[in-house]
Structures are given as structure tokens and as C-alpha cells.
N, C-alpha and C positions, 0 to 999 in steps of 0.2 A: 390590785389583783395579782396573784403569784404568778412568777414566771413559769413554773412548773406545778402540776397538779400534785395533790397529797393523797394517793391511793387509800393510805390508812384510814382516811375519813369516812371512806365507804366500807371499810373492813376488808379492803383487798389487798393482796400481796404486793411486793415491790414489782415494777415493770421496767421493760425497755421501752423507750418511746420513739415513734418515728412520724414525721408529718405527713399529714393526708392533704391532698389538693382538694379545692373546691369551697374552701372557706374564705370569701372575699374580705369580710369583716371581722371574722373570728379565727382564733387559732384552733386547728383540728388536729389532734394527735392520736395515732393508733397504738395502743399500749398492749404488750404482749408479755404474759405471765405464764406460769406452769399450768398447762392445760386450759388456758382462758384468754380471750381476746376482748377488749372494749375500747370504745372511743371516748377520749375526753376532749371537750370544748370549752372555749372561753364563752361566757355570756354576759350581756348587759341586763338580763331579765331579773326582775325581783322573784321572789318566792311564789306569790300569788299568780304571776304570769306564767311561771313554770308549771305549777300545779293545775292550771287551766288545761294544759296539754293532756293531762291525765283523763280529762273528760271526753277527749275525741277518740280515745281507745276503742270504745264499744262501736262507734261508727266505722273505724277502720276495719275492725274484725268482721263487721256485718257486711262490708263491702268487698271482702276477700283480700285485703291488702295485709302484708306483712309489717310488723311493728318495730320499731327501734325507739323506744321512749325513755326518758330519764330515769335513772336508778335513784332510790333514796340512799341518803349517808346513814351512818349507824346511829345518828340522831334523829332521823325521820325527815331530813330536809332534802331538797332536790338540787341545791346548788351548796358550793363550799369554796370561799375565797375567790368568787369569780369563775368557777368551773362547774361544768355538769359532766356527767359520765353515763353512757348508755351501752348495751350490749353491741358488739360488732355483727352486723347482717351482711353476709357476703352477696355479691350480685355481680350480673354482667350489664352491659349497656344495652337499652331497647333499640331494637332495628325498626325499620319502617312499618313492617307488618304488626310489631308488637305495639306500636302506637295507636293503631286502630282500636285494638283490644284494650289498651290503657284508657283511651277516651271513654269506653263504655263504662270501665270501672270507675273513673273520675265522676261521670255522671250519676252513677248509682251512689257513690260517696255523698255527692252534693244533694241528692234528693233525700237521703237518710238524715243528713246532719241539718236540715232546715229548723229553724227555731232555736238553735244553740244560743246561749247568752254570749254577748261580746267579751273578748278577752280582756282582762283588766288593763286600763291605760291605753288600749287600742282603739282606733276609730275607722269606720268604713268611709268609703269615698263619699257617700251621701251625707254622712254626718259632718264630714269636713267641709261641706258647702257653708256650714255656719261656725263649725268649731274651729280652732286653730291648732290643736295640739293632739299628736298621737305618740306612740311609744317611741319611735325613732327620729320623729322630727317636730319642728316648731313652725308653723307657717307664717308667724310674725317675723321670721329672720329671711323670709322670701321677699323679692322685689315685688312691688305691688303688682305691676303689670304681667309679670310671670304667674303669680298667684291667680289673676283673674283669668288667664289662659287655662291654667288648670281647672278651676273651677267651672269654666266654659265646658270644657271637655267632659267633666263628670256630670254636669247638668243634662247632658244630650243622652246618658245611659237609659235605656229602656227599663220600665219596671221589672222587677223579678224578686221572689223571695230570697232574702240574704241566707247565706250557708257558710258553711266551713271554706275557708280560703288559704291554701297553703303559702302563697305569697312568693314563692321562688322556685317555679317548676321549670328549672333549667336542666339539661340533660345530665348533669353530674349529680342531681339529686334524684334520679330515677333510675331503677334497675329492675331486673328480674333475679330472683334467689335461685340457687341450684335445684330447689324442690318446685319451682315453677310460679310462685307467686310474686306480684308486683311489690315493691317495696318504694316508698318516698322516704328519703332522708332529710334530715335538716328542717325542723318545723319552727325554727326561732321566729320567722317573720309571720307566722300563722295568725289568722285574725277571722272575724266574721265580716263578710263583705259580700258583694254581687258575684254570681258564679263566673261572670265574664272573665274576671282577671286571671283565674287558672286556665280558662278554656283558651284565651289569647295566648297565654305562655307556651301552650303544647300545639298551637297552630290550629285549633279547632274552630276558631273564629278569625276570619280575615276580613272583616269589614272595617272601614275607616273609623266609624264611631268607637266601638269597644277598643280598637287599638289606641286610638288617641287618649282613651280614658285610662288604659292601663299605663301608656307612656307617662302621662300626668302624675299618676300615683308613684311611679318609679322616680320621677324627678323630685317630687316632693320628699320621698323617703330618703333620697340621696343627698339632699341639699346640705344637711349638716354633717353628714358622714363622709360623703364623697363628692365633694364639691365640684371637683373638675368633671366628673362623669355626669353630673347633674346639669351642669352647663353646656356639655356637649349634647346632651339628650334634649335640652331646651330648644336647641337650633331645628330639632325635627318637629316640634310641636306646632 
């Protein structure tokens, strides 16, 4: 992976770069050039996994969300040397009253996106009851007892149609644009899964069963990439 992105691959001018906060696993850079601002990010995703993101655009627009999706390079690819680039979308942090309105927007998006095909290489929690691999993790690497606890948590999830799941709805990934639309940043961990995972993340579900299921998925996703975090979270499961 390149230590610095190559704007020329996207037909863009030279930029000055500054780091942006919020990228726990990836480098995120704000790039400023003559009359333009874009965001460069490192990525572990393959081209098929990135291109799947373009399929969510109609549902985001239908739900009334602003969009910051990857731009194609001059060769028509969405990645180059381990980097992606997307338009910079400004926004302010959500307030408590905003969160109530955002919940309704999220529920609308989840209803619209039911029936989407799974992202290549990813797996829902239900699929991981028997499968062992998803994009960021390999359950074979987990201790057997911990894996059993994770699967026990997923087995208690009530039935519901699977839908688009952002997978990382923390406050740094949520904002309102100056023109009043909600925007969700960083779709790197998006997949098709049970709607509870995003609802738990924004505090819209506070029951023990969905919280344990979401915690179990986070442990599994962190096990290979952020082992110390995973072990700390495992104490809560």
C-alpha cells in the first residue's frame, strides 16, 4: 500500500493533505486543491467489494440521505494502490433532537434496502452460525469457547428481513450537512445483516439480546485486526 495517495490516478490535481480523525483501521486524509476538497482513505477492500457500495446509492437517495461514495479512477476503478477517494461532504455533529429524526431516516433506509444481495466476501451474523469467514475476520482463529459465546448471542436474535447495515454508526460517522440532510460517512464495514446492528449502535435498541449480538459481532470483527480491543470486549459478553 502506498504511503501517500496518487491524485493523478483519478485525474485530480496535486493536493495538500491533512489527517482526519475517525479512521481506527484506515488512514483518512483531507485533500485540498484549487477549488476542490476530497477525502482519500486506505482500504483493504477489493474492487468487487467497493463496487457493491455503488448499489446502495439509490436507497440512500430514496431515504433522503446525502452521499459520499468512492470516485472512479481514470481507468474506471474504485481503488488504486490501496487508496480510495470520495467527495468531501461537510457536516456538523448530531444533537440529541437530531438523533430522533435520524432514527426515522435509518428505519426508512432499512425498509427500502431489504432484499439487497450480500456484499462480496461478507457474511451476516446468521450466516456465521455455520460459516467461519467474513471480510475482516476468520472465526477459526478465535478460541473455541469465545466463538461458542458469540454464536450463542447470535442465535438469540429474533427473526427479521436482512437489510443494509452500515456496521459502524459511531458519532464521528454521522453528521448533518449545511443544507440540512443527514450524511453517513465511511461505509467500509457495510454489509447485509439484521437491522438490529445499526439500531443498537445509535441507541434505538437497548435490550440485552440485541446488545449482546452486536457485541459478539464486534468481538469477531476485531479479533484479527484489533486483538486487544476484542479481548477487552469479550469480558463483557
